LUMZA-425070 format. One record per residue (C-alpha): residue in three letters; x, y, z. Coordinates in steps of 0.001 Angstrom, whole numbers, plus 500000, padded with zeros to 6 digits. Layout:
% LUMZA-425070
residu; xx; yy; zz
Ala; X; Y; Z .
...
//
This chain:
% LUMZA-425070
residu; xx; yy; zz
Unk; 408852; 673162; 942884 .
Unk; 410416; 676608; 943313 .
Unk; 411274; 678000; 946742 .
Unk; 408436; 679913; 948424 .
Unk; 409049; 682860; 950763 .
Unk; 407545; 682725; 954220 .
Unk; 404791; 685167; 955097 .
Unk; 405971; 688399; 956680 .
Unk; 409291; 690201; 956127 .
Unk; 410716; 687522; 953825 .
Unk; 407777; 687811; 951428 .
Unk; 407860; 691615; 951619 .
Unk; 411551; 691616; 950773 .
Unk; 411118; 689254; 947811 .
Unk; 408269; 691351; 946391 .
Unk; 410233; 694619; 946644 .
Unk; 411754; 694260; 943161 .
Unk; 411295; 698040; 942761 .
Unk; 413913; 698655; 945492 .
Unk; 417453; 699170; 944186 .
Unk; 419222; 698070; 947349 .
Unk; 417651; 696141; 950229 .
Unk; 419246; 695005; 953469 .
Unk; 417588; 692045; 955172 .
Unk; 419132; 691575; 958586 .
Unk; 418817; 691283; 962323 .
Unk; 418393; 688207; 964482 .
Unk; 420141; 684871; 964145 .
Unk; 417967; 682275; 962460 .
Unk; 415864; 684822; 960590 .
Unk; 416158; 683015; 957259 .
Unk; 418660; 685405; 955672 .
Unk; 420570; 682898; 953525 .
Unk; 417350; 681313; 952294 .
Unk; 416117; 684778; 951394 .
Unk; 419218; 685396; 949275 .
Unk; 418799; 682100; 947450 .
Unk; 415086; 682716; 947010 .
Unk; 415786; 686200; 945641 .
Unk; 418099; 684769; 942987 .
Unk; 415772; 681892; 942078 .
Unk; 412776; 684237; 941881 .
Unk; 414654; 686472; 939422 .
Unk; 415737; 683488; 937323 .
Unk; 412121; 682346; 936925 .
Unk; 410255; 685679; 937017 .
Unk; 412230; 687244; 934175 .
Unk; 412206; 684130; 931996 .
Unk; 415921; 683649; 931670 .
Unk; 416806; 687287; 931024 .
Unk; 418375; 687793; 934459 .
Unk; 422004; 687214; 935410 .
Unk; 422772; 686777; 939105 .
Unk; 425829; 686572; 941289 .
Unk; 426121; 685644; 944978 .
Unk; 429011; 686709; 947230 .
Unk; 430428; 685623; 950553 .
Unk; 433620; 687049; 952013 .
Unk; 435690; 683852; 951786 .
Unk; 435554; 680640; 949787 .
Unk; 434991; 678573; 952949 .
Unk; 431928; 680658; 953832 .
Unk; 430710; 680341; 950247 .
Unk; 430702; 676551; 950622 .
Unk; 428040; 676833; 953343 .
Unk; 425852; 678925; 951047 .
Unk; 426421; 676493; 948194 .
Unk; 425319; 673549; 950333 .
Unk; 421979; 675247; 950954 .
Unk; 421700; 676142; 947256 .
Unk; 422051; 672429; 946463 .
Unk; 418871; 671854; 948491 .
Unk; 416872; 674686; 946891 .
Unk; 417801; 675409; 943273 .
Unk; 417428; 671912; 941703 .
Unk; 413700; 671885; 942565 .
Unk; 413149; 674638; 939981 .
Unk; 415234; 672858; 937328 .
Unk; 418619; 674458; 937975 .
Unk; 421824; 672536; 937389 .
Unk; 425215; 673380; 938924 .
Unk; 428402; 673294; 936870 .
Unk; 431684; 673398; 938758 .
Unk; 433814; 673627; 935606 .
Unk; 433337; 675731; 932482 .
Unk; 432614; 674118; 929104 .
Unk; 431563; 675163; 925616 .
Unk; 427890; 674761; 926526 .
Unk; 428255; 676191; 930027 .
Unk; 430842; 679006; 929874 .
Unk; 430970; 679883; 933604 .
Unk; 432503; 677772; 936353 .
Unk; 430844; 677435; 939779 .
Unk; 427575; 678603; 938318 .
Unk; 423924; 677565; 938432 .
Unk; 422088; 677235; 935103 .
Unk; 418321; 677161; 934589 .
Unk; 416694; 675627; 931490 .
Unk; 415413; 679075; 930449 .
Unk; 418955; 680456; 930247 .
Unk; 419157; 682259; 933618 .
Unk; 422429; 681989; 935521 .
Unk; 423638; 682589; 939081 .
Unk; 427376; 682577; 939785 .
Unk; 428709; 681624; 943221 .
Unk; 431688; 683814; 944107 .
Unk; 433645; 685287; 947022 .
Unk; 434897; 688854; 947363 .
Unk; 437185; 689385; 950342 .
Unk; 438547; 692894; 949731 .
Unk; 438050; 695876; 947468 .
Unk; 440809; 694748; 945078 .
Unk; 438816; 691575; 944292 .
Unk; 436406; 693762; 942317 .
Unk; 438970; 693669; 939482 .
Unk; 437826; 690142; 938665 .
Unk; 434370; 691452; 937796 .
Unk; 435115; 694796; 936150 .
Unk; 433114; 695052; 932930 .
Unk; 430703; 692231; 933852 .
Unk; 426917; 692619; 933771 .
Unk; 424609; 691348; 936512 .
Unk; 420956; 692145; 937096 .
Unk; 420838; 690697; 940620 .
Unk; 423678; 690844; 943147 .
Unk; 423677; 689194; 946574 .
Unk; 426071; 689962; 949432 .
Unk; 425651; 687596; 952373 .
Unk; 426794; 688597; 955918 .
Unk; 428065; 692062; 954996 .
Unk; 428903; 693035; 958588 .
Unk; 432007; 690889; 958040 .
Unk; 433318; 693516; 955600 .
Unk; 435304; 696406; 957137 .
Unk; 434017; 698829; 954482 .
Unk; 431397; 698918; 951698 .
Unk; 434060; 699614; 949036 .
Unk; 433744; 696244; 947266 .
Unk; 429954; 696363; 947264 .
Unk; 429910; 699928; 945958 .
Unk; 432270; 699136; 943098 .
Unk; 430134; 696167; 942122 .
Unk; 427230; 698565; 941589 .
Unk; 428985; 699584; 938359 .
Unk; 428290; 696031; 937100 .
Unk; 424576; 696319; 937811 .
Unk; 422937; 696487; 934381 .
Unk; 420717; 694480; 932031 .
Unk; 420129; 694814; 928289 .
Unk; 416615; 693277; 928457 .
Unk; 414960; 695821; 930746 .
Unk; 415014; 693550; 933794 .
Unk; 414920; 695626; 937021 .
Unk; 418418; 695512; 938552 .
Unk; 418917; 695277; 942289 .
Unk; 421230; 694372; 945174 .
Unk; 420292; 692370; 948246 .
Unk; 422444; 692158; 951376 .
Unk; 422095; 690345; 954670 .
Unk; 423808; 690434; 958069 .
Unk; 423594; 690455; 961858 .
Unk; 424449; 693278; 964285 .
Unk; 428081; 693299; 965385 .
Unk; 431150; 692467; 963399 .
Unk; 433834; 694675; 961936 .
Unk; 431387; 696313; 959511 .
Unk; 428662; 697135; 962040 .
Unk; 429208; 700905; 961826 .
Unk; 428953; 701344; 958068 .
Unk; 426065; 698885; 957709 .
Unk; 424125; 700719; 960407 .
Unk; 424884; 704097; 958821 .
Unk; 423928; 702963; 955320 .
Unk; 420819; 700895; 956002 .
Unk; 419514; 701240; 959560 .
Unk; 419821; 704943; 960418 .
Unk; 418415; 706715; 957310 .
Unk; 414795; 705535; 957719 .
Unk; 412604; 703163; 959772 .
Unk; 412180; 699513; 958742 .
Unk; 410163; 698918; 955560 .
Unk; 410466; 702627; 954691 .
Unk; 412272; 703411; 951408 .
Unk; 415086; 705947; 951537 .
Unk; 416208; 707730; 948383 .
Unk; 419877; 708650; 948417 .
Unk; 420040; 712387; 947607 .
Unk; 423322; 712022; 945708 .
Unk; 422601; 708958; 943579 .
Unk; 418819; 708599; 943521 .
Unk; 419324; 704977; 944587 .
Unk; 416451; 703662; 946713 .
Unk; 417508; 701693; 949805 .
Unk; 415377; 699907; 952397 .
Unk; 415937; 697956; 955608 .
Unk; 413808; 694875; 956286 .
Unk; 414387; 693349; 959748 .
Unk; 414707; 689570; 959941 .
Unk; 413380; 687854; 963068 .
Unk; 413672; 684302; 964299 .
Unk; 409947; 684317; 965108 .
Unk; 409202; 684908; 961416 .
Unk; 411141; 681794; 960401 .
Unk; 408484; 679234; 961203 .
Unk; 410058; 676758; 958790 .
Unk; 413089; 676557; 961085 .
Unk; 411213; 676700; 964382 .
Unk; 408815; 673928; 963396 .
Unk; 411694; 671578; 962548 .
Unk; 414123; 672772; 965225 .
Unk; 412066; 674216; 968116 .
Unk; 415087; 674300; 970465 .
Unk; 417161; 676597; 968254 .
Unk; 416325; 679686; 970340 .
Unk; 417321; 677821; 973518 .
Unk; 420740; 677082; 972041 .
Unk; 421221; 680758; 971188 .
Unk; 420308; 681605; 974782 .
Unk; 422863; 679097; 976011 .
Unk; 425533; 680380; 973615 .
Unk; 425079; 683958; 974847 .
Unk; 424852; 683215; 978558 .
Unk; 426488; 686007; 980515 .
Unk; 426811; 688269; 977475 .
Unk; 423746; 690487; 977417 .
Unk; 425012; 692548; 974479 .
Unk; 425546; 689498; 972286 .
Unk; 422180; 688119; 973338 .
Unk; 420432; 691334; 972274 .
Unk; 422265; 691265; 968940 .
Unk; 421519; 687622; 968139 .
Unk; 418030; 687286; 969616 .
Unk; 416647; 690818; 969273 .
Unk; 418542; 692077; 966229 .
Unk; 419472; 695221; 968189 .
Unk; 421594; 697674; 966177 .
Unk; 422084; 700255; 968939 .
Unk; 424339; 697913; 970859 .
Unk; 427478; 696276; 969524 .
Unk; 428218; 692596; 970011 .
Unk; 431910; 692049; 970671 .
Unk; 432617; 695746; 971266 .
Unk; 436176; 696424; 972423 .
Unk; 435233; 699503; 974441 .
Unk; 432422; 698089; 976534 .
Unk; 432727; 701050; 978897 .
Unk; 431513; 703481; 976219 .
Unk; 428311; 705264; 977192 .
Unk; 427096; 707916; 974804 .
Unk; 424963; 709531; 977496 .
Unk; 428081; 710179; 979567 .
Unk; 430823; 710685; 977008 .
Unk; 429014; 712757; 974370 .
Unk; 428192; 716338; 975376 .
Unk; 426697; 719442; 973829 .
Unk; 429297; 721942; 972565 .
Unk; 430029; 724736; 975006 .
Unk; 432474; 727603; 975384 .
Unk; 435716; 726279; 976864 .
Unk; 438001; 728632; 978804 .
Unk; 440623; 730184; 976545 .
Unk; 443421; 729518; 979029 .
Unk; 442910; 725737; 979003 .
Unk; 445754; 723812; 977362 .
Unk; 444824; 722804; 973833 .
Unk; 446501; 720246; 971613 .
Unk; 445793; 718132; 968566 .
Unk; 446308; 714510; 967483 .
Unk; 446599; 713079; 963977 .
Unk; 446333; 709769; 962140 .
Unk; 447434; 709972; 958513 .
Unk; 445495; 708418; 955663 .
Unk; 445208; 708855; 951923 .
Unk; 443447; 705850; 950410 .
Unk; 442055; 705362; 953921 .
Unk; 440616; 708286; 955931 .
Unk; 442856; 710596; 957920 .
Unk; 441699; 711872; 961303 .
Unk; 442566; 715063; 963171 .
Unk; 441290; 715795; 966676 .
Unk; 441494; 718998; 968709 .
Unk; 441476; 718709; 972487 .
Unk; 441218; 720923; 975559 .
Unk; 442436; 719924; 979019 .
Unk; 440148; 720805; 981925 .
Unk; 441559; 722551; 984981 .
Unk; 438298; 721973; 986849 .
Unk; 436912; 725469; 986254 .
Unk; 433809; 724054; 984551 .
Unk; 432108; 721695; 986984 .
Unk; 430937; 719251; 984309 .
Unk; 434548; 718427; 983377 .
Unk; 436824; 717062; 986161 .
Unk; 440322; 718460; 986449 .
Unk; 442596; 716607; 984029 .
Unk; 439759; 715473; 981742 .
Unk; 440312; 715968; 978015 .
Unk; 437537; 717261; 975777 .
Unk; 437478; 716639; 972027 .
Unk; 435927; 719857; 970807 .
Unk; 436606; 719565; 967078 .
Unk; 437566; 716971; 964516 .
Unk; 438318; 716682; 960807 .
Unk; 437789; 713259; 959280 .
Unk; 439034; 712864; 955717 .
Unk; 436472; 710404; 954412 .
Unk; 434841; 710010; 951013 .
Unk; 432756; 707019; 952083 .
Unk; 433120; 704832; 955208 .
Unk; 436738; 703643; 955440 .
Unk; 437637; 705262; 952102 .
Unk; 439862; 708336; 952159 .
Unk; 439940; 711617; 950240 .
Unk; 443473; 711037; 948854 .
Unk; 444518; 714567; 949771 .
Unk; 448171; 715576; 949771 .
Unk; 449998; 716160; 953054 .
Unk; 450335; 719839; 952163 .
Unk; 446588; 720193; 951577 .
Unk; 445785; 718471; 954873 .
Unk; 448231; 720760; 956697 .
Unk; 446576; 723824; 955162 .
Unk; 443167; 722558; 956253 .
Unk; 444403; 721988; 959802 .
Unk; 445941; 725458; 960000 .
Unk; 442740; 727059; 958735 .
Unk; 440589; 725263; 961256 .
Unk; 442694; 726234; 964248 .
Unk; 443488; 729842; 963342 .
Unk; 441782; 731067; 966533 .
Unk; 443311; 728405; 968787 .
Unk; 446549; 728437; 970733 .
Unk; 447816; 724894; 970199 .
Unk; 450426; 723774; 972735 .
Unk; 451524; 720683; 970824 .
Unk; 450468; 718076; 968277 .
Unk; 451084; 714317; 968269 .
Unk; 450897; 712054; 965242 .
Unk; 451492; 708465; 964217 .
Unk; 455300; 707975; 964132 .
Unk; 454921; 706476; 960638 .
Unk; 454532; 709965; 959140 .
Unk; 458138; 710750; 960082 .
Unk; 459517; 708030; 957794 .
Unk; 461246; 709398; 954695 .
Unk; 461097; 707061; 951704 .
Unk; 462972; 708584; 948797 .
Unk; 461804; 712101; 949585 .
Unk; 460428; 714322; 952338 .
Unk; 458381; 712547; 954983 .
Unk; 454717; 713379; 955456 .
Unk; 455645; 715240; 958632 .
Unk; 458262; 717289; 956768 .
Unk; 455747; 718115; 954034 .
Unk; 453378; 719465; 956668 .
Unk; 455975; 721247; 958830 .
Unk; 455867; 724692; 957161 .
Unk; 452281; 724986; 958425 .
Unk; 451832; 722345; 961121 .
Unk; 454356; 720845; 963540 .
Unk; 454062; 717326; 964977 .
Unk; 455792; 715192; 967593 .
Unk; 455848; 711402; 967234 .
Unk; 453041; 709937; 969300 .
Unk; 453567; 707088; 971712 .
Unk; 452223; 704338; 969458 .
Unk; 452052; 701487; 971979 .
Unk; 448742; 699793; 971319 .
Unk; 447785; 697896; 974460 .
Unk; 448891; 700637; 976887 .
Unk; 447116; 703125; 974657 .
Unk; 443839; 701207; 974756 .
Unk; 444252; 700888; 978517 .
Unk; 444656; 704654; 978800 .
Unk; 441581; 705318; 976657 .
Unk; 439511; 702761; 978529 .
Unk; 440651; 704175; 981874 .
Unk; 439547; 707648; 980820 .
Unk; 436208; 706301; 979550 .
Unk; 435591; 704688; 982949 .
Unk; 436835; 707723; 984885 .
Unk; 436054; 707930; 988563 .
Unk; 432934; 708284; 990695 .
Unk; 430751; 708137; 987582 .
Unk; 432613; 711001; 985910 .
Unk; 434554; 710154; 982727 .
Unk; 437952; 711683; 982097 .
Unk; 437355; 712019; 978346 .
Unk; 434491; 713776; 976530 .
Unk; 433416; 714330; 972951 .
Unk; 431393; 717255; 971589 .
Unk; 428467; 715823; 969660 .
Unk; 429840; 717520; 966539 .
Unk; 432644; 714915; 966472 .
Unk; 430362; 712582; 964559 .
Unk; 432894; 710192; 963051 .
Unk; 434620; 709414; 966339 .
Unk; 431222; 708916; 967975 .
Unk; 430224; 706707; 965038 .
Unk; 433323; 704497; 964968 .
Unk; 434740; 704301; 968492 .
Unk; 431863; 702339; 970094 .
Unk; 431827; 699688; 967345 .
Unk; 435491; 698666; 967416 .
Unk; 435813; 694889; 967645 .
Unk; 438313; 692614; 969375 .
Unk; 440978; 691167; 967118 .
Unk; 440055; 687510; 966673 .
Unk; 443659; 686414; 967187 .
Unk; 444720; 688990; 969769 .
Unk; 441846; 689793; 972079 .
Unk; 443683; 692581; 973908 .
Unk; 443855; 694576; 970645 .
Unk; 441236; 695891; 968239 .
Unk; 440575; 694446; 964794 .
Unk; 442663; 696635; 962489 .
Unk; 440531; 695687; 959485 .
Unk; 437817; 697944; 960886 .
Unk; 437431; 701694; 960543 .
Unk; 439889; 702484; 963306 .
Unk; 441462; 705772; 962148 .
Unk; 439728; 708121; 964579 .
Unk; 440154; 705744; 967496 .
Unk; 443886; 705358; 966749 .
Unk; 444199; 709130; 966819 .
Unk; 442277; 709289; 970126 .
Unk; 444782; 706755; 971464 .
Unk; 447655; 709079; 970530 .
Unk; 445919; 711909; 972391 .
Unk; 445458; 709790; 975518 .
Unk; 449061; 708599; 975463 .
Unk; 450258; 712200; 975239 .
Unk; 448600; 712869; 978608 .
Unk; 448685; 709613; 980612 .
Unk; 446045; 709628; 983317 .
Unk; 446392; 707713; 986582 .
Unk; 443316; 707106; 988688 .
Unk; 443951; 707751; 992390 .
Unk; 444232; 704676; 994578 .
Unk; 441587; 706145; 996844 .
Unk; 438577; 706014; 994524 .
Unk; 436771; 708640; 996570 .
Unk; 439553; 711162; 995962 .
Unk; 438929; 714094; 993670 .
Unk; 442638; 714773; 993174 .
Unk; 443042; 713343; 989687 .
Unk; 446479; 713294; 988115 .
Unk; 447149; 714255; 984512 .
Unk; 450730; 714032; 983299 .
Unk; 451369; 716378; 980385 .
Unk; 454260; 717852; 978371 .
Unk; 456078; 720781; 979954 .
Unk; 456179; 722691; 976675 .
Unk; 456395; 722198; 972934 .
Unk; 460182; 722220; 972878 .
Unk; 460844; 719807; 975711 .
Unk; 460055; 716255; 974624 .
Unk; 461475; 714620; 977745 .
Unk; 460143; 716736; 980606 .
Unk; 456766; 715987; 982183 .
Unk; 454874; 717650; 984961 .
Unk; 451776; 717056; 987024 .
Unk; 449092; 719492; 985875 .
//
């Protein structure tokens, strides 16, 4: 007997064959993997063998877990798994139904893995646990393989939980555009996307057989309220495992305002071509405006060179320099700091040299842990007042900074697989003006150490 969806969101998601791209995600234990398997089995039977499916996990080890569950579901509808290819069964690691339908079991770890599937045709694509992917690049390229010669409706189904290195792009693509169960038509592509929340309470098949599952999740998240909200409430406005736990949008994000012209202004830069580049413009408060403590830095403008999340514009260094110069034509920039890597010459002018006719840079202090400490210290500030602020027009920093994750192998650093370009550039800005909180936490005399001038790289003064 074929798999049957449970009443509620799972059934609604299975029946939405009109939806090009559906994300089914939220709480732990919501039946996401079963939904993916049911989606593929439903297509195999509904379209009488004219469908061709493929299921992805990020790594082969993770794929094994999905395959184990498939072994419990697919055979009931007559499917047979073939690990090796043969004349009768041409695909390895593939499920075959008697009517001719197929579902391949594959892994796709990075964008380059798409090359293995270029030119293929699939009517139904599944991506399980997509918040494990730092960018949607692999998924987006696989859309070019979404076609069917028999008129079968083609679609993509993805699943995932809040948190993880891909939290930001998943939230931006599926959660933010429209409320749950509400279709959103992409204005550029005409593709229809929809978010269907998965909840543990809707998975009665699990709860009836394992009624203590929720208690174990409670125990596993003891003392971590953010993780508990992610796993048990499917909350997307908080980030499980966030590196910058001191981030508070209500404090750090402000409405744009006129900043005094005499305030020191500078810029910071993180280069990217295939990946996004990030430029930030900053002003240093002298305390004249009461909302900004003396020594606080305010990010009043940014330029983020992104085509899609974590995918760059591939602009030349000269073109980026021209864009920077144009944007700051009315500013008096005291100095600019950039990733030291742009000063490396490799068989020709360095990136910094290519930009120098229009824009001048100094090598930033690229120490990672001290840099994160500086940023975190400014986020915390003193007496409830942060020492770093972001105009709400700096949308990509506001989008990516709060969702940075701890490196799994080096907890004092961020996961560099994530979209970390803006936050790296913010780190350079903070390291260019190290801030030291006064020992007396009630003191209002906040120290900001800053360059003496653009020509003196060694001298520092207390502002």
